[in-house]
PAVEXFI-611892 format. One record per residue: residue in three letters; x, y, z of N, C-alpha, C, O, CB in turn. Coordinates in steps of 0.001 Angstrom, whole numbers, padded with zeros to 6 digits, always signed. Atoms other than C-alpha are relative to their C-alpha. Glycine has a CB too. Layout:
N
ALAXYZXYZXYZXYZXYZ ...
# end
This chain:
253
MET+001256+000275-000694+164305+249277+163152-001155+000013-000997-001271+000940-001799-000244+001034+001129 SER+001123+000067+000918+161171+248198+161281-001063+001015+000385-001107+001483+001522-000590-001408-000025 ASP+001102-000920-000279+158138+250471+160977-000904-000560+001081-001386+000187+001933-000807+000277-001271 THR+000871+000618-000999+156125+247979+163036+000588+000144+001396-000130+000463+002344-000227-001479-000326 THR-000656-000152-001297+158676+248040+165859-000039+001443+000466-000306+001712+001637+001442-000486-000070 ALA+000031-001423-000356+158867+251826+165782-001391+000416+000440-001539+001150+001417+000457+000865-001182 ASP+001378-000330-000377+155067+252108+165882-000325-000554+001387-000961+000119+002198-000995-000555-001042 ALA+000269+000612-001300+154911+249718+168834+000703+000761+001119+000141+000937+002200+000444-001468+000002 GLN-000731-000747-001010+157565+251676+170708-000646+001356+000260-000744+001791+001407+001450+000183-000425 LEU+000682-001281-000168+155796+254979+170069-001304-000185+000776-001621+000606+001664-000280+000648-001370 HIS+001249+000292-000716+152489+253450+171220+000274-000186+001490-000458+000341+002328-000683-001263-000581 ALA-000340+000239-001400+154148+252282+174441+000412+001294+000695+000042+001522+001847+001123-001033+000106 ARG-000398-001281-000586+155714+255697+175041-001200+000879+000277-001282+001517+001327+000968+000727-000916 ARG+001190-000816-000189+152385+257428+174559-000851-000542+001136-001389+000223+001936-000816+000063-001286 ALA+000822+000611-001045+150591+254953+176811+000521+000316+001393-000260+000426+002338-000061-001502-000195 SER-000601-000210-001318+153019+255624+179656+000395+001449+000249+001149+001729+001180+001210-000879+000154 SER-000483-001385-000045+153403+259377+179140-000761+000900+000956-000346+002038+001179-000063+000589-001358 PHE+000907-000910-000696+150628+260711+181370+000418+000314+001442+000106+001387+001959-001378-000583+000003 GLY-000251-000148-001422+151999+260240+184880+000711+001277+000374+000397+001881+001400+000783-001140+000480 GLY-000743-001210-000309+154403+263150+184756-000838+001264-000056-000417+002313+000432+001142+000131-000932 GLN+000907-001149+000107+151475+265470+184002-001324-000285+000716-002374+000210+000306-000261+000346-001484 ALA+001236+000434-000662+148969+263957+186445-000838+001178+000497-002055+001188+000310+000332-000918+001168 ALA+000761-001131-000530+147998+267251+188096-000658+000793-001133-001816+001194-001019+000915+000920+000833 ALA+000568-000719+001141+147506+268988+184737-001122-000809-000638-002138-000243-001044+001089+000310-001041 TYR+001043+000872+000550+145512+265994+183456-001278+000136+000829-002369+000285+000280+000476-001482-000028 ALA+001160-000106-000877+143218+266184+186481-000693+001348-000148-001920+001430-000097+000413-000215+001447 GLU+000572-001347+000078+142735+269929+186072-000661+000273-001333-001689+000948-001379+001068+001033+000249 HIS+000404-000485+001314+142232+270179+182333-000777-000988-000868-001396-000566-001845+001193+000419-000729 ARG+000759+000927+000832+140703+266984+180941-001492+000089+000317-001850+000358+001464+000503-001439+000200 PRO+001445-000084-000251+136881+266938+180523-000521-001219+000744+000113-002274+000777-000754+000157-001312 ASP+000691+001123-000624+134493+264772+182490-000890-000689-001038-000676-000516-002238-000841+000476+001222 TYR+000877+000753+000897+131738+262556+180995-001457+000303+000356-001778+000474+001533+000287-001535+000092 PRO+001402-000348-000291+127996+263276+180647-000708-001105+000782-000489-002291+000536-000758+000275-001304 ASP+000734+000953-000831+125705+261620+183201-000830-000958-000847-000917-002146-000540-000903+000739+000981 ALA+000849+000846+000844+123419+260332+180446+000794-001140-000617+000267-002237-000803-000655+000832-001100 ALA-000845+001047+000575+126324+258400+178934+000274-001099+001010+000297-002279+000659+001315+000588-000499 LEU-000268+000995-001043+127075+256688+182248-001226-000869+000249-001118-002087+000389+000431+000689+001303 GLU+001220+000763-000265+123470+255690+182816-000347-000914-001176-000802-002039-000969-001170+000950+000292 TRP+000262+000860+001156+123071+254388+179256+000910-001217+000026+000478-002329-000276+000193+000779-001312 ALA-000938+001121-000076+126170+252262+179715-000465-001031+001015-000448-002229+000732+001402+000497+000362 MET+000419+000938-001046+124871+250744+182954-001310-000689-000330-001572-001798+000135-000129+000717+001321 ALA+001273+000609+000402+121470+250105+181421+000205-001230-000881-000742-001981-001116-000857+001019-000737 GLY-000284+001179+000805+123180+247479+179245+000177-001264+000812+000247-002351+000239+001217+000231-000808 ALA-000144+001184-000843+123575+245139+182217-001317-000756+000076-002390-000190-000131+000475+000389+001411 GLY+001204+000830-000121+121156+242278+182711-000611+000024+001372-001582-000689+001624+000311-001404-000360 HIS+000509-000105-001372+120573+243203+186348+000423+001360+000545+001263+002021-000066+000535-001176+000914 PRO-000397-001303-000541+120839+246303+188562+001504+000065+000273+002108-000898+000745-000774+000294+001286 VAL-001432-000207-000209+124360+247728+188738+000212+000637+001363-000282+001729+001645+000611+000885-001125 ARG-000303-000512-001332+125621+248170+192271+001503+000230+000202+001910+001227+000798-000523-000963+001056 ALA-001452-000092-000177+129390+247566+192150+000656+000253-001356+000427-000483-002316+000569-001300+000654 VAL-000603-000441+001263+131468+249311+189466+001515+000070+000152+002028+000522+001175-000567+001380-000436 LEU-001453-000161+000096+135134+249094+188504+000304+001019-001082-000136+000873-002222+000706-001359-000305 ASP-000533-000942+000989+136733+252100+186791+001419-000442-000299+002317-000263+000523-000046+001499+000516 LEU-001262+000618+000387+139617+250465+184935+000848+000995-000776+000350+001678-001671-000245-001269-000839 ALA-000881-001044+000552+142633+252586+183951-000600+001366+000308-000825+002188-000581+000198-000182-001545 ALA+000785-001149-000452+140999+255314+185993+000736+001321-000094+000116+002376+000038-000432-000213+001405 GLY-000731-001255+000102+143777+257862+185572-000083+000796+001281+000172+000272+002365-000524+000823-001151 THR+000133-000865-001180+143206+260790+187911-001430+000066+000509-001733+000859+001400+000486+001400-000321 GLY+001363+000087-000529+139528+259944+188393-001026+000848-000703-002074+001138-000126+000007+000366+001405 LYS+000998-000807+000715+137771+262018+185720-001317-000756-000145-002387-000186+000073+000528+000402-001387 LEU+001202+000821+000120+135322+259163+185089-000457-000493+001367-001657-000579+001624+000252-001190-000934 THR+000336+000497-001337+135471+257851+188667-000946+000948+000724-001932+000517+001321+001270-000200+000829 ALA+000818-000985-000712+134008+261063+190048-001438-000016-000494-002369+000074+000307+000590+001399-000161 GLY+001353+000074+000532+131027+260859+187714-000713-001267+000428-001904-001232+000733+000028+000085-001503 LEU+000611+001255-000423+130406+257226+188591-000429+000061+001462-001474-000480+001826+000971-001163-000215 VAL+000357-000134-001413+130417+258077+192306-001321+000733+000159-002129+000375+001017+001104+000736+000766 THR+001234-000782-000132+127630+260621+191777-001252-000792-000384-002365-000365-000078+000089+001244-000857 THR+001167+000828+000342+125379+257850+190382-000479-000818+001186-001533-001450+001113+000331-000929-001159 GLY+000405+000721-001188+125252+256312+193849+000471-001442+000058+000143-002157+001005-001460+000031+000105 ARG-000531+001359-000029+127014+253068+192947+001262-000070+000852+001897+000945+001140+000293-000492-001421 SER-001260+000262-000684+129884+251515+194879+001096-000110-001053+001039-000989-001913-000081-001299+000872 VAL-001000-000113+001059+132972+252394+192825+001384-000336+000539+001788+000147+001597-000008+001415-000606 THR-001415+000257-000236+136486+250968+192859+000774+000507-001208+000396+000245-002349+000275-001522+000254 ALA-000849-000515+001076+139190+252713+190828+001274-000813-000061+001811-001223+000968+000321+001503+000206 MET-001240+000748+000196+142190+250917+189352+000833+000699-001061+000331+001055-002127-000289-001474-000407 GLU-000881-000761+000895+145200+252574+187703+001433-000488+000180+001889-000612+001317-000100+001536+000281 PRO-001369+000503-000142+148735+251300+186936+001063+001062+000257+002099+000756+000848+000367-000743-001216 ASP-001020-001027-000136+150589+254630+186901-000035+000581+001423-001073+001095+001840-000207+001118-001059 PRO+000041-000451-001399+151609+255594+190467-000289+001484+000163-000931+001875+001137+001300-000315+000666 ASP+000266-001430-000113+151509+259342+189821-001470+000316-000260-002070+001133+000439+000882+000778-000970 MET+001425-000194+000267+148039+259201+188283-000831-000507+001180-001789+000143+001597-000415-000724-001304 LEU+000737+000585-001126+146843+256953+191119+000094+000894+001230-000889+001053+001953+000535-001405+000326 ALA-000156-000900-001138+148252+259326+193732-000888+001231-000141-001469+001696+000840+001459+000422+000146 GLU+000870-001164+000229+146387+262251+192142-001453-000377+000200-002212+000388+000794+000207+000570-001416 LEU+001376+000478-000204+143158+260239+192063-000307-000107+001489-001357+000344+001947-000215-001372-000689 THR+000207+000179-001442+143559+259358+195742-000087+001339+000722-000857+001495+001669+001129-000841+000599 ARG+000049-001334-000608+144217+262993+196618-001341+000669-000249-001898+001309+000643+001128+000878-000544 LEU+001243-000666+000375+141113+264178+194773-001237-000737+000501-002256-000114+000801-000071+000144-001497 LEU+001157+000818-000387+138807+261302+195752+000414-000937+001131+000481-002150+000933-000552-000813-001221 PRO-000561+000815-001080+140060+260098+199145-000935-001088+000516-000475-002046+001138+000382+000884+001135 ASP+000948+000989-000500+136872+258148+199914-000242-001147-000973-000975-002081-000648-001302+000666+000316 VAL+000194+001050+000994+137033+256000+196769+001100-001055+000149+002280-000704+000123-000002+000595-001437 PRO-001030+001032-000008+138813+252637+197080+000776+000019-001305+000186-000063-002383-000619-001385+000233 ALA-000844-000113+001190+141745+252875+194676+001159-000983+000128+001805-001068+001172+000525+001462-000185 ARG-001022+001039-000020+144179+250114+193745+000877+000105-001241+000454+000605-002284-000643-001396+000090 SER-000895+000118+001142+147161+249625+191497-000314-001297-000731-000460-002351-000112+001492+000042+000446 GLY+000281+001193+000787+146463+247220+188666-000132+000353-001463-000366+001508-001819-001267-000689+000493 THR+000113-000198+001437+146369+246764+184920-001226-000712-000541-001801-001576+000121+001256-000494-000711 ALA+001152+000636+000639+143598+245787+182531+000270-001461-000291-000659-002268-000329-000364+000724-001287 GLU-000351+001370+000352+145468+242610+181683+000213-000893+001223+000367-002106+001083+001243-000001-000848 ASP-000196+000758-001236+145885+241549+185337-000713+000747+001122-000083+001477+001887+001531-000192+000326 ILE+000839-000760-000926+143029+242872+187480-000002-000696+001362-000448-001840+001454-001453+000145-000551 PRO-000072+000633-001310+143577+242189+191200-001323+000052+000769-001391+000601+001868+001079+000654+000815 LEU+001310+000117-000637+139898+241546+192013-000472-001442-000120-000044-002161-001023-001032+000980-000640 PRO+000512+001372+000082+138031+238303+192715-000902-000205-001219-001404+000747-001816-000769-000347+001272 ASP+000946+000354+001066+135997+236479+190087-001386+000515+000346-001782+000537+001511-000037-001531-000222 ALA+001420-000368-000127+132449+237782+189518-000241+000951+001177-001134+000724+001992-000859-001261+000172 SER+000071-000909-001152+132934+240699+191927-000613+001356-000316-000884+002127+000605+001368+000207+000556 VAL+000586-001297+000351+131504+243673+189976-001105-000187-001038-001162-001195-001742+001088+000966-000537 ASP+001115+000034+000953+128414+244449+187916+000309+000742-001291-000325+000493-002317-001238+000590+000631 ALA-000340-000795+001187+130037+246898+185481+001467+000377+000056+002010+000666+001122-000886+001275-000100 VAL-001366-000481+000144+133505+247748+184229-000019+001157-000985-000483+001012-002116+000966-001137-000474 PHE-000073-001193+000845+134064+251244+182833+001454+000272-000377+002370+000056+000416-000616+001231+000724 ILE-001325-000315+000519+137031+252310+180705-000097+001359-000678-000693+001476-001749+000519-001108-000996 GLY+000079-001343+000559+137424+256022+180071+001269+000381-000731+002332+000478-000118-000281+001005+001089 GLN-001104-000543+000797+139704+257161+177248+001237-000889+000064+002356-000376+000033+000351+001406+000475 ALA-001177+000846-000230+141949+254098+177632-000012-001333-000727+001028-001989-000778+000137-000258+001443 LEU+000056+001342+000580+140767+250988+175764+001061-000195-001079+001602-001291-001223-001385-000264-000582 HIS-000959+000101+001094+143085+251735+172841+001429-000257+000478+002302-000580-000328-000037+001261-000820 TRP-001334+000290-000527+146096+251330+175158+000141-001458+000451+001249-001896+000761+000310+000930+001166 PHE-000024+001345-000584+145158+247768+176235+000450-001057-000998+000332-000870-002209-001371-000361+000534 ASP-000037+001263+000734+146161+244339+175020-001413-000557+000115-001768-001151+001133+001108-001018+000573 GLN+001436+000188-000152+142512+243783+174254-000405-001452+000240-001366-001701+000967-000699+000512-001215 VAL+000353+001401-000234+142451+239976+174144+000169-000332+001478-000738-000883+002102+000869-000943-000872 ALA-000248+000276-001415+144024+239701+177593-000911+000823+000900-001410+000324+001908+001457+000279+000345 ALA+000814-000870-000843+142081+242658+178970-001452-000469+000054-002046-000518+001131+000065+001436-000508 PHE+001400+000434-000022+138660+241415+177907-000173-001336+000714-001221-001584+001310-000540-000103-001420 ALA+000076+001237-000778+139427+237975+179347-000062+000308+001495-000835-000310+002226+001207-000907-000308 GLU+000016-000396-001404+140157+239629+182696-001299+000722+000365-001866+000486+001432+001201+000895+000307 ILE+001256-000710-000269+137140+241931+182452-001152-000986+000135-001989-000853+001028-000300+001017-001118 ARG+001051+001011-000087+134895+238953+181795+000098-000767+001319-000922-001089+001929+000087-000972-001192 ARG-000187+000757-001244+136385+237142+184791-000557+000752+001202-001205+000151+002059+001482-000302+000222 VAL+000426-000742-001199+135648+239960+187267-001457+000434-000074-002022+000849+000939+000882+001224+000199 LEU+001415-000355+000128+132152+240665+185893-000894-001155+000456-000593-002324+000217-000330+000383-001455 ARG+001033+000993-000292+129136+238867+187292-000737-000335-001297-000784+000496-002204-000995+000523+001091 PRO+000806+000317+001188+127023+237027+184702-001053+001072-000251-001764+001483+000667-000677-001372+000159 GLY+000925-001081+000334+124952+239625+182882+000561+001382+000236-000100+002378-000057-001245-000151+000780 GLY-000628-001296-000195+127378+242382+183851+000382+000647-001320+000340+000007-002370+001220-000139+000877 VAL-000244-000765+001226+128377+245061+181362+001373+000657+000041+001826+001114+001091-001091+001066-000199 VAL-001219-000777+000170+131622+246537+180078-000332+001197-000889-001077+001069-001860+001155-000869-000617 ALA+000269-001220+000768+131578+250114+178759+001294+000761-000197+002025+001031+000757-001053+000892+000710 ALA-001162-000822+000342+134308+252039+176973-000497+001345-000501-001420+001409-001312+000901-000699-001072 LEU+000430-001358+000331+133993+255816+176625+001172+000805-000522+002310+000645-000082-000621+000693+001223 TRP-000984-000965+000508+135839+258464+174636-000678+001353-000166-001783+001438-000701+000618-000479-001356 ASN+000363-001367+000364+135460+262239+174564+000859+000427-001185+002059+000158-001221+000183+000977+001207 TYR-000775-000541+001114+136479+263867+171308-000711+001205-000579-001904+001408-000350+000225-001069-001089 ASP+000524-001261+000528+135978+267123+169456-001218-000241-000880-001245-001178-001678+001083+000739-000793 ASP+001165+000051+000887+132593+267680+167841+000322+000820-001239-000041+001992-001339-001297+000535+000714 ASP-000447-000766+001164+134057+268622+164486-001099+000215-001033-000836+000729-002121+001163-000694-000650 SER+001121-000420+000840+130581+268858+162951-000301+001488+000195-000957+002106-000643-001250-000840+000314 VAL+000093-001447-000228+130668+272365+164483+001144+000644-000795+002307+000321-000553+000085+000364+001559 PRO-001041-000470+000926+132551+274380+161822+001259+000529+000666+002363+000186+000245-000557+001065-000863 TRP-001212-000576-000583+134884+276313+164102+000806-001047+000770+002031-000956+000854-000362+001163+000925 VAL-000704+001093-000678+135709+273192+166105+000730-000866-001032+001871-001272-000814-000995-000864+000832 GLY-000652+000759+001055+136420+271289+162889+001252+000683-000513+002262+000026-000765-000952-000225-001136 ALA-001175-000745+000476+138787+274031+161745+001139-000089+001006+002299-000254+000628-000361+001477-000259 PHE-001028+000091-001029+140623+273961+165045+000578-001410+000078+001790-001576+000216-000570+000410+001356 SER-000459+001390-000058+140807+270152+165093+000960-000313-001144+001970-000992-000957-001195-000958-000041 ARG-000889+000248+001146+142324+270097+161615+001351+000685+000200+002380+000193-000264-000654+000496-001308 LEU-001239-000733-000230+144903+272646+162734+000927-000758+000949+002136-000821+000725-000304+001388+000560 ILE-000823+000604-001052+146079+270708+165801-000159-001511+000036+000148-002150+001042-000359+000590+001358 PHE+000365+001417+000046+145079+267218+164700+001102-000886+000567+002204-000942+000020-000311-000415-001430 THR-000955+000889-000653+146834+264746+167023-000630-001362+000086-001175-001741+001123+000410+000518+001410 LYS+000755+001247+000159+145521+261404+165871+000562-001132+000868+001755-001434+000838+000002-000427-001466 VAL-000247+001295-000616+145438+258372+168119-001005-000939-000623-002157-000558-000830-000123+000043+001579 SER+000867+000921+000737+143962+255318+166462-001059-000584+000915-000851-001622+001543+000822-001126-000639 HIS+001138+000496-000757+140634+254911+168204-000941-000670-000999-001902-000045-001445-000721+001159+000797 SER+000759+000645+001062+139188+252349+165788-001475-000079+000330-002311+000086-000558+000538-001381-000263 ALA+001400+000121-000366+135970+251899+167746-000724+001331-000134-001883+001375-000546-000130-000525+001418 VAL+000609-001316+000132+135328+255642+167829-000283+000311-001461-001293+000936-001783+000903+001077+000608 ARG+000187-000276+001412+135749+255793+164072-001083-000881-000624-001355-000767-001819+001304-000189-000735 GLY+001115+000787+000505+132933+253251+163734+000350-001404-000406-000535-002163-000800-000596+000679-001141 GLU-000370+001365+000319+134929+250101+163091-000498-000925+001110-000521-000517+002272+001536-000128-000186 PRO+000626+000860-001006+133407+247086+164887+000976-000426+001086+002159-000649+000828-000590-001227-000660 LEU-000753+000527-001125+134620+246024+168319-000663-001292+000436-001879-001339+000621+000074+001025+001173 THR+000513+001280-000470+134232+242411+169389+000905-000501+001116+002079-000138+001187-000085-001038-001162 ALA-000778+000586-001081+135361+240487+172456-000595-001354+000344-001809-001496+000495+000028+000930+001247 GLU+000467+001345-000318+135165+236801+173238-000645-000014+001382-000111+000533+002347+001165-001012-000066 GLY+000712+000092-001265+132647+236055+175949-000958+001144+000254-001526+001248+001341+000970-000070+001107 PHE+000913-001128-000124+130589+239196+175330-000978+000013-001168-000650-000406-002278+000780+001326+000065 GLU+000967-000210+001067+127440+239907+173366+000488+001124-000917+001437+001823-000562-001400+000331+000583 PRO-000443-001074+000897+127756+242300+170394-000034+001370+000673-000938+001682+001448-000866+000025-001248 PHE-000073-001343-000574+128785+245804+171328-001058+000900-000623-001321+000854-001825+001403+000603-000205 GLU+000904-001065+000439+126227+248588+171127+000731+001328+000120+001631+001484+000946-001323+000011+000840 ARG-000694-001285+000075+127259+252145+170345-001005+001139+000077-002046+001109-000580+000830+000101-001298 GLU+000834-001194-000084+125738+255478+171310+000913+001206+000167+002010+001094+000714-001026-000098+001178 VAL-000778-001231-000060+126965+259069+171061-000813+001063+000737-002008+001229+000492+000389+000487-001428 PHE+000647-001023-000823+126170+261867+173522+000715+001330-000191+001943+001392-000249-000003-000409+001498 ARG-000595-001334+000093+126690+265590+173143+000479+000437+001383-000139+000146+002407-001021+001027-000578 HIS-000632-000407-001247+128919+267137+175759+000735+001309-000279+000840+001716-001437+000981-001114+000552 SER-000802-001209+000204+130957+270312+176296+000945+000177+001173+000773-000419+002236-000902+001251-000167 HIS-001042-000239-000989+133935+271556+178238+000211+001505+000077+000584+002124-000920+001335-000752-000364 ARG-000154-001436-000169+134069+275097+179650+001489+000347+000008+002241-000135+000855-000688+000482+001308 ARG-001414-000278+000201+137390+276558+178510+000242+001482-000261-000683+002243-000547+000542-000830-001154 THR-000525-001257+000535+139416+279681+177818+001088-000378-001008+001442-001549-001146+000565+000950+001153 THR-001109+000296+000911+142130+280002+175207+001122-000715+000738+001613-001744+000273+000531+001293-000647 GLU-001141+000579-000705+144800+279237+177787-000320-001388+000549+000522-002283+000475+000436+000916+001135 SER+000300+001314-000567+142981+276339+179452-000206-001058-001082+000054-002238-000844-001238+000083+000880 LEU+000106+000971+001086+142203+274716+176093+001387-000394-000500+001624-001557-000827-000844+000570-001156 VAL-001380+000332+000356+145880+274948+175178+000596-000939+001047+001318-001873+000696+000859+001285-000128 GLU-000487+000893-001052+146672+273349+178549-000606-001396-000143+000060-002394+000131-000327+000579+001385 THR+000614+001298+000254+144206+270587+177728+000735-000737-001109+001042-001921-000975-001478+000166-000364 LEU-000746+000621+001102+145970+269922+174429+001336-000553+000491+001766-001624+000063+000234+001018-001133 ALA-001329+000385-000452+149278+269710+176257-000007-001290+000809+001048-001887+001021+000601+001108+000821 THR+000083+001258-000749+148000+266713+178278-000215-001199-000911-000267-002327-000421-001123+000071+001017 HIS+000195+001116+000919+147462+264600+175140+001345-000666-000296+002383-000007-000359-000674+000480-001311 SER-001234+000777+000100+149997+261847+174565+000881+000449-001161+002106+000434-001040-000328-001467-000150 ALA-000806-000414+001147+151090+263106+171140+000864+001217+000342+001988+001340-000145-000905+000315-001201 PHE-000793-001142-000434+152219+266363+172757+000996-000404+001077+002117+000105+001105-000908+001114+000514 LEU-000873+000394-001110+153696+264663+175826+001283-000670-000489+002338-000525+000129-000743-000940+000940 VAL-001193+000709+000492+156077+262549+173731+000719+000770-001108+001755+000320-001598-000389-001385-000513 ALA-000627-000773+001076+156891+265241+171150+001288+000660+000479+001488+000872+001675-000970+001066-000532 GLU-001185-000793-000322+160222+267011+171005-000456+001359+000527-001413+001929+000003+000930+000165-001252 PRO+000461-001254-000606+159973+270154+173169-000205+001130-001003-001182+001871-000898+000982+000443+001040 ALA+000147-001088+000976+160508+272516+170236-001240-000202-000857-001953+000757-001152+001245+000096-000894 ASP+001190+000286+000804+157816+270788+168174-001258+000239+000815-002222+000820+000317+000027-001447-000522 ARG+001163-000202-000869+155399+270783+171119-000282+001483+000185-001425+001922+000055+000221-000671+001366 ASP+000193-001428-000219+155967+274471+171828-000525+000683-001260-001381+001565-001183+001310+000652+000445 ARG+000440-000608+001262+155514+275353+168149-001476-000269-000245-002218+000639-000620+000833-000533-001176 MET+001398+000346+000244+152202+273488+167869-000932+000656+001022-002026+001092+000663-000177-001516+000031 LEU+000848-000651-001001+150837+274869+171144-000100+001498-000258-001156+002095-000046+000544-000254+001411 ALA+000045-001424+000345+151784+278403+170083-000930+000233-001190-001650+001230-001234+001417+000527-000316 LYS+000883-000096+001159+149989+277817+166777-001459-000109+000436-002311+000636-000048+000336-001095-001033 ALA+001361+000151-000510+146881+276624+168642-000440+001248+000753-001571+001706+000587-000099-001227+000912 ARG+000344-001195-000778+146984+279623+171000-000302+001179-000922-001278+001898-000709+001144+000362+000966 ALA+000220-001111+000926+147278+282112+168149-001321-000143-000730-002035+000839-000935+001139+000090-001003 HIS+001271+000237+000688+144360+280506+166337-001165+000338+000911-002097+001022+000487-000102-001459-000472 LEU+001101-000240-000933+142125+280622+169422-000139+001472+000349-001254+001963+000520+000200-000808+001265 GLU+000050-001430-000318+143045+284229+170197-000591+000815-001144-001100+001915-000928+001395+000514+000331 ALA+000515-000726+001164+142006+285230+166669-001418-000393-000378-002111+000384-001034+000900-000224-001175 ALA+001317+000489+000415+138820+283161+166272-001097+000689+000808-000972+000795+002028-000091-001536+000168 PRO+001042-000724-000734+135608+285046+167170-000703-000852+001046-001184-000320+002046-001018+000539-000963 GLU+000708+000870-000946+134126+282028+168956+000770-000201+001306+000190-000592+002319-000266-001348-000642 THR-000835+000313-001157+137041+281784+171392+000809+001182+000528+001495+001058+001542+000931-001105-000351 ALA-000873-001121-000353+138648+285209+171607-000521+000836+001164+000205+001685+001680+000190+000883-001194 GLY+000612-000907-000962+136278+286730+174153+000016-000449+001436-000726+000107+002245-001367+000239-000381 GLY-000018+000486-001386+137123+284814+177339-000424-001451+000061+000077-002282-000697-000915+000852+000889 GLU+000452+001383-000147+135311+281663+178461-000943-000393-001132-001672+000440-001669-000693-000194+001352 PHE+000889+000538+001028+133508+279456+175952-000214-001477+000274+000576-002113+000972+000582+000223-001431 ASP+000268+001430-000072+131953+276010+175743+000610-000671-001218+000259-000348-002353-001526-000285+000087 TYR-000620+000740+001096+134092+273668+173664-000841-001241-000262-000924-002109+000607+001487-000381+000330 PRO+000912+001117+000265+131711+271195+171963+000743-001341-000141+001745-001442-000848-000805+000281-001269 LEU-000555+001344+000044+132496+267507+172457-001095-000990-000334-002282-000699-000191+000671-000364+001332 LEU+000871+001154+000116+130942+264194+171563+000596-001114+000855+001806-001341+000835-000168-000448-001494 THR-000439+001141-000794+131133+261258+173950-000556-001273-000626-001768-001487-000647-000456+000138+001484 THR+000390+001291+000554+131074+257860+172267+000090-001052+001101+001076-001115+001835+000898-000386-001216 VAL+000026+001097-000971+130096+254887+174443-000243-001318-000746-001148-001421-001574-001105+000240+001091 LEU+000193+001357+000472+130467+251231+173529-000287-000877+001208+000482-000880+002169+001241-000511-000793 ARG+000331+000869-001123+128753+248743+175819-000289-001415-000506-000794-001597-001614-001215+000558+000785 ALA+000290+001392+000341+128499+244944+175794-000226-000781+001295+000455-000570+002298+001163-000633-000841 ARG+000326+000820-001161+126986+242450+178197+000815-001291-000015+001027-001906-001060-001507-000317+000033 ARG-000691+001292-000157+128938+239483+179525-000969-001114-000347-002054-001205+000227+000553-000183+001456 SER+000896+001064+000464+127466+236454+177771+000186-001256+000839-000483-002262+000601+000250-000312-001489 
# end
């Protein structure tokens, strides 16, 4: 098997690994700051009323979008994740669908949001579909939460448990999509209230841990737990884990 084939297979395994841990994902993953959502919607050329949360997972981003007062539809391909979203947000219209084949009419939404998922898409096909369902002047926004490793103790912890997924846009490399104006980028400070145990549970919902061999996963989680129990910033109970939320937005041209 070539390295390229192996990488593609691993990517596919990671992309499809979340459903079996849907309840844990819903409980332990962070939400998104309100300011980030409003900045994303401000990129539209007209008021945003109808929003699609694409690859919505268990609704971490969906819930925040609902609080903005917009009409929100959630879409998620994994049946277990979708079931958890529906359980938690029973009043939100939720449908099965993929980014590459969105079961919505043309020009039916003002904004498409993608939380922590763009890197799993076939981006050429996905952006063609996103453009189709957006009204002229509508906006697409991709968001990622990640550790604020400019904080020394967070940086030390991140280096210890580093589980890299290639988020090229987060790392500052340019993102482009046919039919869209140039992407704009903004970063927002955020935090996640955690304990040692709940932060370890959060780590366990990341795809690199989900697809790891059980012995390797247990070893790395034990290493993370021991580090947190010994560090003065995290050893005393609850703490705020510093995050940065990167948002990329682009208007449909």
